[in-house]
N, C-alpha and C positions, 0 to 999 in steps of 0.2 A: 611500333616497340616490342623487339624480339630480347631473348636470351644474349644476354652477355657472356656473363660465369656464375657459378652457383661456388659457396664459399663458407669454414665455420665461422664463428663465433659464442665463445660460450655453448653456449647448448643451444642453439638454435642453427640456421642456419639464414642466410647475406643470398641473395641472388641477384645478380647487376645487372640492368636489362642497357639495351642498344642508345638508352636519351643519354646513358648520364644516372638513372636513378635505379632506387637501390629498396629490397624490398627483407623483414625480417619471417621467417617462417621454424614452427614447429617441426617441419613436415616438408616434403618439395616429391608432388604426382606428376610424375612426364607419364604423359599421356600423349605426345611426340609423335608418332610416326615413328615411321623405319625410319629415318633418318636424326632422332633426337637427339636435341639438342644437350636435354638432361641424362640422357645415359653416354652421354661422349664426358661430359662436366661431369661427375661421377665418377668416372672411369672407369661404367663396364664394355667388357669384352662384347660383342655382340657378329658371332661368328656363323660360320658357311657356306652363302655360294647363290651366284647371279647366273643367271639361266639366259640365256644370247640371247635365243625367240625371242622375237613381239607376237604382246597379246591384247588385244583387240576390248571394249566396251561398249556398250550404247542403252540408253533409259529411253523404252521405249511407250507410247500409251497404244493400244492396243482393244479391237473390241473381237471378240469370241474364240478369241486362241482356247482349241479344241484340252488341250492340259491345264488350266487354270487351274491356282499353288499348287500345286505340282512342282519344284524342280526335275525340268527338262534336257533331260544331253544327249550330248546327238556326237558320231563319229562321222563328220561328215566324210570329210575323207581319211586311210590311212594320213594316222600324222596330227589327223588336222579334229581340235571337240572345238566341240561349243552345246553353252549352259542355256537358257530361259528360265530363266528364274524369276517367281510372283513377288515384288511391291504391294501393289495394290493391290486391288479389285480391277482392274481396269490397265496396268504399269506392269512393266518386265524390264526385267537387265537380263541382255544378250552380254554374253565373253564367248570371247574365240582366243584360236594356240592364232591364227593370221592377223592381219595389219588391220583388218576390215570384219570388227561383226559380222555389221547385217547383211555385207554381198556374200560371208558363206554359209548365212540363214542359208537353208535347203528344204526349209519344213513352213508350208501357210502361214504366217505369224499377219493380217489385217491390221498392218499401220497404220496410228492416225496419223500422228505426232512422230515426234523427231525429239526432247530432250539440251541429251547432251550424246557428246562420241566423246571415244577418244583414246592414246596404244597406253602400251602400260608398260613394260617389264616384270622378273617373277622372280624374289628371292626367297630360301630358303636355308633364316637364319631364324636365333633362336640368346636376346637374351644368358649370360653363366648362373648370375644368379637375375630375380627381379624387383633388390632388398639389398642397398646398398647404404647404412645412416640412415640418414633418416632422409633416402631421398628410395622412392617404389619407382616401377616403371606399369604402365598395363598397355592392352592393348597391342600394337603395333610396334610400338618403342619398343616393345618385348618381346614382342614373336612375329615373324611372315611368316606365309606358304601360298602354292597355290589356287587360284582359286575350286579349282575338281573342292569338292562339299560342300562347298557354301556354307566354312565355318565361320569365316573369319569377324563378321561383328560378333559370332554372336557369344566367341570365343570371349575376347574384348573386354565385350556384356559385364562378361561372366569376371573377369577379373576386375572390376572395375564393382560390379554390387560383391566380390569377395571380401576386396578393397578395405572399402565402407565402412562395412558389414564390423571385422578385424578393426580400424580402429577409434568404431563405439563401442566396440566391447573392452575396450584396448591387450591386446592377443593377435597384435600382427610378426609379432616374430614367424608365426606360423605362413605368413601368408606366400615369403616364393615359392617354401615345398611343396605346399597345391598347388598355387598356378604354374612349376616350372615342369612339373609332371601333365600335369592336363596340358598346361602347354606338347608337349613332346607327344604326346600320346596322339595330339592334332595335329601334327609335324606330322607324326610318321606315316601318321590316316590318310591324309592330302597326296603325300607321295608317291603312294602304292598306288590311290584311284590316277594321280597324275600317268602314274607310267603303263599303267595300265594299259588304259582307253585312249593313249596317244602311238599306243604301238599293238593296237590289238586287232591280230588271224582273229581265222573263226572258229575258237578254243576254246579263246581269248575274254569271247562273247559269251557262249555260253555258261560258263562258266561267273560275269562279271552280269550272267541276268540270274545267277542263279546265287549269287552273293545282294542285288538290290531285292529278291524275290523274297533271303532272310529278315532283310532287312527292316517289310512289312510284313513282316511273318512276328514277331522278335522283341514289345518293347527291349529290351538292351540294347536290340541291336540299331534299331528305330532310333533313338533319341539321338547317339551315334551319329551314323550317316544321312538321315532325317530324311524325308518322302519324294522319292524317285522316279521317273521314269526315263524311262533307255528308248530312246530314236536305233538301228542301228544301219 
C-alpha cells in the first residue's frame, strides 16, 4: 500500500492510498526519503543538484580492525575517496567514490562476512521548508548530501527528535526554521569535506589533517565533525 495523494478536509489532512483506502490525520510526517511522495504532494520544492559520479557501499563483518571505533577516511587515489565507519563491535560500513567499495579499499580489513553491497548516486538537496500546513518533513525527505562527514543518519534522527518534542509541547511553528538552519550547515560542511578530499594535493592534505586534529582537540568541532582518522 503506497501513498497516492494528500488533501484537506476541514481541519484535518486526508491521505489516500493505492489500495483505495483513505485515512484522516491531524498532521502528516514525511520521512520517506529523497524521493518523498509526501513532500511532492505537499508541493514543497527540493532544489539542488545530482552528482554524476557513482558511489558504492558495503556492510561487512571484520575482525581486528586497527581503527575500531573511529571513522576512517582514505584518499585511495587522487579523486577517489573511501570511508570506513563502525556500525558495531565488529561490523563496518565501507563507502567509496567508485563503483566497488571493497576493491577500492587499500587498508588491511580482515572481512569475515559481506552483508550487502550496492551502488548509489549522490544528490545535494534541501527542501525549501520542512513544514507546510499540517505536513512536516524529516530525514532525507528534507535534506540529502554526500556521506563524507558521516552526518546523514544523525541529522535525520535529530530532525525526528526535535519534531516529536515540539508536537508534544505544542510548539511546532519553530520546527522548520531551526532544523532547516541545521540542515543547511550540515550540507555546507559535508560539501566542503567532499570537495577537499576528492581533489586533495599535498597542501590540502596538511590543511585537512590540521582540521581533523582540531576536531578532536576542541569539543564544539568534535561534535560537528565526529571522530575521524585519516589515511592519505
